[in-house]
C-alpha positions in Angstrom: 8.4 125.1 -7.2 9.2 121.4 -7.0 6.2 119.0 -7.1 6.1 115.3 -6.7 3.1 113.3 -7.9 2.7 109.6 -7.1 0.5 107.1 -8.8 0.1 103.4 -9.1 -1.4 102.5 -5.7 -4.6 100.6 -5.2 -5.9 97.3 -3.9 -4.0 94.1 -4.5 -4.2 90.6 -3.1 -1.4 89.1 -1.1 1.3 87.8 -3.4 0.5 90.3 -6.1 2.5 93.1 -7.6 2.2 96.9 -8.0 4.4 99.5 -9.6 4.4 103.0 -8.1 5.5 106.0 -10.1 6.6 109.4 -8.9 7.0 112.3 -11.3 9.1 115.3 -10.3 8.5 118.7 -11.8 10.0 122.1 -11.3 13.6 121.2 -10.9 16.4 119.0 -12.3 15.3 115.4 -11.5 18.7 113.8 -12.0 20.2 115.8 -9.1 18.0 114.3 -6.5 18.1 111.2 -4.4 14.7 109.7 -4.7 13.1 107.7 -2.0 9.9 105.8 -1.2 8.5 105.9 2.3 5.4 104.3 3.7 3.2 105.0 6.7 0.8 102.5 8.0 -2.2 103.6 10.1 -1.0 104.6 13.6 2.6 104.2 12.7 5.5 106.5 11.7 6.6 107.1 8.2 9.5 104.8 7.4 12.0 104.5 4.5 11.3 101.6 2.1 13.9 102.3 -0.6 16.0 105.0 -2.1 18.1 105.6 -5.2 20.8 108.2 -5.4 21.7 110.4 -8.4 24.5 107.9 -9.1 21.9 105.0 -9.1 23.1 103.5 -5.8 20.1 101.9 -4.1 19.2 101.0 -0.5 16.3 99.0 0.9 14.8 98.2 4.2 15.5 94.6 5.1 11.8 93.6 5.0 11.5 94.3 1.2 14.9 93.2 -0.1 14.5 90.8 -3.0 10.9 91.7 -3.5 10.9 95.5 -4.2 13.0 97.3 -6.7 13.5 101.1 -7.0 14.6 102.6 -10.3 14.7 105.9 -11.9 14.3 107.3 -15.5 16.0 110.7 -15.7 14.6 111.3 -19.2 11.1 111.0 -17.8 11.7 112.7 -14.4 10.3 109.6 -12.8 11.1 107.2 -10.0 9.5 103.8 -9.7 9.0 101.3 -7.0 8.2 97.8 -8.3 6.6 95.8 -5.5 6.3 92.0 -5.9 5.1 89.3 -3.6 3.2 91.8 -1.6 2.2 91.0 2.0 -0.7 92.4 4.0 1.8 94.3 6.2 2.7 96.4 3.2 -0.6 98.1 3.4 0.2 101.8 3.9 0.3 105.2 2.2 3.4 105.3 0.1 5.1 108.7 -0.2 7.7 109.8 -2.7 10.6 111.9 -1.4 13.2 114.0 -3.3 16.2 115.4 -1.6 19.6 116.9 -2.1 21.5 116.6 1.2 24.1 119.2 0.3 21.6 122.0 0.1 18.9 120.7 2.4 16.3 120.4 -0.3 13.6 118.0 0.7 10.3 117.5 -0.9 7.3 115.1 -0.4 4.5 114.0 -2.6 1.0 113.6 -1.2 1.1 109.8 -1.2 -0.7 106.9 -2.8 -2.5 104.2 -0.9 -1.6 100.6 -1.2 -3.9 98.0 0.3 -2.9 94.4 0.4 -5.6 91.9 1.2 -5.4 88.3 2.2 
């Protein structure tokens, strides 16, 4: 079965950087649109960034210019480079893999990012 494993979260000071990684196993990575979502305490899970199988990217407005999503099909891995982090970025970050045409949709267990002032 498809599994997603995130890593790279942790504590960081405001203005710092982190790189999240998400490794997919159990299927053909290059076929999936990969996304990063985040969920802050008491809030809903929201899309942060996504990258399609054709490398088209999309970002929520609040992270444009500071976050970058990439993928390495040879390593079955998606990345989220987060720069100039702000305290409001504190959340659990979840990796998502989906193929819209066949309704495949998978989630990782999440990695916690804590941005302190």
